[in-house]
N, C-alpha and C positions, 0 to 999 in steps of 0.2 A: 191577411192570410186568405188564400183561396179556399172555398168550401169544398166538401167532398163531392157535391153535385157538379161543381165546375170542373174538378179534376176528372170525374167520370166522363163528362162530355168530351173533354180533350182526348182521353184514352180511346173513346169510341170512334174518333176520326183519324187515328194513327194506323199505319200499316194497312190501309184499305186498298182493295182492288176494285176499280170502278165497275159497277153493275154485277159484281160477283162472277165475272168471267175468269177464264183460265189466266193465271198470273202472267204468262209470257206475253199476252196481248197488251198488258199495261206496263211493260218495262220502259224505263226512262229512255233507254237507247233507241227504241223504235217509236216512241210516242211523238205525235204531232201536237198534242195538247197537254199542258200541265194544269191540273185542277188544284187550286189553292183554297182550302177551307179556312175561313176566318171567323171563329166563334166569338165575336166581340159584340157586346151590348152595353157599352160604358156610358153613352150619352143619351139614350132614348128616354123620353120623359113621360110616357103613358104606358102602353102595353109592352111588357117585357117578354123575353123568351127567344130573342133573335140569336143569342149565344148558343141555343140548342138547334138552330136552324140547319147548319151544315151536316150535323150528325143525322138529323131526321131526314134530310133530303137524300143523303147517301143510303140510309136504310131503305127508303122508298125505292130508290133506284135498283137496289138489290132484288126487289120484288116486282120489277117492271119487265114486260115483254120487250125484247130488243129489236124485233122486226118493225120497221116503220112503214105502215101501210101506204102513206102518202107518197113516199119516194121509192119504195121497194128495196130499201137498203138496211144495213145494220152498221151504223157508224162506229159502234164500239170497237170494231175490228180494224179501224184506221189507226189505232194507237192512242189511248187516253190514260195518262198516268196521274195518280193522286199523289200530290206532293205533301211534304210535311206541313201541318197546319201552322198558321201564324197565330200564336197565342199571347203575344205581347198585349198587356192590358194595364200597364202602369199609368198611362195617360192617353188621351186621344192623339196627341202629337207623337208619342212613342209608337203607338199602333200604326199611325200613318207612315212613319219612317220604315217600320218593319215590313209593311205591305209593299211599299215602293221597292224595297230591297229584294223581296221575294219575287215580285213581278219582273223586275229587271233581270234577275237570274234566269227566269223562264224565257224572256225575250232574247237574252244573250245566247241562249241555246237554240235559237231559231224555232221556237215553239210558241204556241198561242196560249196565253194565260187566261184561265177561266176561274173567277172567284165565286165562292159560295159564302154568302153572308148568313149571319151577322147583320148588324144594322148598316144603314146606307153610308155612314162615314167611311167604311172600308174602301169605297170607290175612289176617294181622293188620291191616295197614294198610287193606286193602280192607274188612274188617268194621268197622273204626273209622270209615271214611268213610261207609259206609252207615248206621251207627248214628247218626251226627251228623245225617244227613238224615231218618232215620226212627227216632225214639226208642223206638218199640214194636217194633223189629226182632226177629225170631226167626231163629236160625241153625240150619240143618239140616246136621249134620256127619256125613258118611259116610266111614268110615275103619276101619283095623285097629287104630289106636292112639288112646289117649285124648287125648294132646297137651294135658294140663292142667297141666303143671308151671309154677309161677310164674316160674321162670328155670332155665336149664340152661347149663352151661359159661360162666357169668358174664354171660348175656344174657337179657333178658325177650323177645327177638325171635328166639329159637332155634326151629327146626322142632318141637322137643318141647314148645313153649309155644304152638302155633298157635291154640288156641282158649281159652287161659286167660283172656285179656282178655274174650272173649265170655262166658265162664262167670260173670264178675263184673259184667257190664254189660248182658247181653241174656238172653232166654230161649234156652237152648242144648239142642238135642235131638241125641243122639249115637246112631249106628246102625252095627252091624257090628263093634264094638270087641272085639278078641281079645287085646290086650296092653296092660299099663299097670303103672306103679309104684304101690306101696301108698300113697305120699305123695299121689297124685292123687285118691284116693277122696273126700277132703273137698270137692273142687270139683265133684263130680258133682251135678247138679240132680235132686232127687227126682222119680221118675216119668218121667225124660227120658233114661234110659240103656238102650239095647237092645244087649246083647252079641251077639257072633257065635253063641254057644251058644243064646241065646234065639231068634234068627232062624232057626236050624236045627231047634230042638225044637218051635216053634209053627208052625202052618200060616201060609203067607204072608198069606192074607187077614186072619188074626188079628193078627199082629204089625204089619203095615202099617197097619191101622186104629188100633192103639195108638199108633204113631208119629205119624200124622196128628192124632189127638186131643191128643197131648202138645204139638203145635206151636201150639195155641191156636185163636182165632176165625178164621173165614173172612175172606179178604181182608187178613189181617195181612201187613205187609211181611216178606219172607223173603229171606235170603241162603243159598245152598247151596254148601257146600264139599265137594268129592269128592277124597279122596286115593285114587289108583288102587290102593293096596294094600288097599283095602276088598274088591276082587275077590280070589277065590282065586288063588294063583300059577299054577294051571293055565290061567287066562284071561289074567292079566297078570304074567308072570314078571319083566318089566323095570321094577322099581321099587326104591327105595332099601332098604326093609326088608320083604320079603315075609313074610307070616304064613299058616300053614295054616288051613283051615277058613273060607275067605272066601265072599263072596256071588257069585252068578253074574250074567250079563248081564241076564237077564229080571227078577231080583229088584231090581237097582239101577235099571234103567230104569222098571220099573213103579212103584216107590216115588216116583221123581222125577216121573213123569207125574201121579200122584195129588197130590203136593204142589203141582205147578204148576196143577192144576185147581182147587185150593181157595185158595191163597195168592197174594199179589201179589209176584212174583219181581222184586226190585230189583237183583240181581246174583248172579253165581256164579263159581266157579272149578273147574278140574280141574288137579291138581298131582301131582308126584312121578313123572313119566314119566322113567325113567333110560334115555335113548336111547343107542344105539350102532349099529354097522354092521349087526348082525343082529337088531335089535329091531323089525322091521317089523310083526309081528303085534300087539305091544303098542301101537306107534305108531298103527296103524289102529283098534284098539279105542278108544283115547283120542280120536282124531279123530271117530269115529262117535258116541261119547258126547257130545261137545260139540255135534255137529249135532243129536242127539236132544234135548238140553237146550234148544237154541235153538228147536227146533220146538215143544216143550212150553211154553216160555215165551212165544213170540210168537203161538202158535195161529193160523197162517195161515188166512185165510178164502177167499183167492183160489184158483182152480184151479191145478194144477201148470203151470209155465211151458211154453209150446209154441213 
């Protein structure tokens, strides 16, 4: 039986209007993006709270200034719809199937799916759905952990397996990795693994060019998955498994902007926000990151809304 807390989290992500703007800007009919909250935290093994992540992220977005100084735009007026949350939690496999179905529905409507996690296992179904639509899909994986295990704790849909399917079926480029099991090494794609050590020992211009080159040809369809523990814990302490030596705000956002300028972004997610009563700085960074990624993906050409 679901707890009262779990039900309240679900209710808080229903019937949302993104960023608290006028409802007409978020209508499905005019939207370019379908945001899918997935409050799932069924397989995490240490820090809990990812099921509260989508609600906390959306709450922070409601309190965020909408004008982006960097680009001089307000992407929210491009049309961003908050879809019904995926709340399937009977098993990791059932959740993965439900996410894949929801993402496929957004893709079928010619819109871009954006997932708010939830633990990292929610990415599996999303990547599968995008790969079915785009057989030449490249996945850009920004994370502290390799997440390449074929299975973990009896499931292929565990958070530790978040990009294993992608490693076998897509081009997979991994950035910021600082923790992995030796058994995962065989699933790393040659020339497509950029450890945290490499990102800190090489100049940003150098390793970012290497990452973009590893992703392939211009205009290739791309899915971006960002685990918030890619950031150093000084920036995002509220995540399931924080690792020292992480990336900073400008490294992550600059890399994503470069990727969005070269590739065709067909979907993305931000996962592993372990929200709680005192996690507001982490909540706000996650909200701002999603907004930046929307801006870089949609590339608004209209002036800021007045």
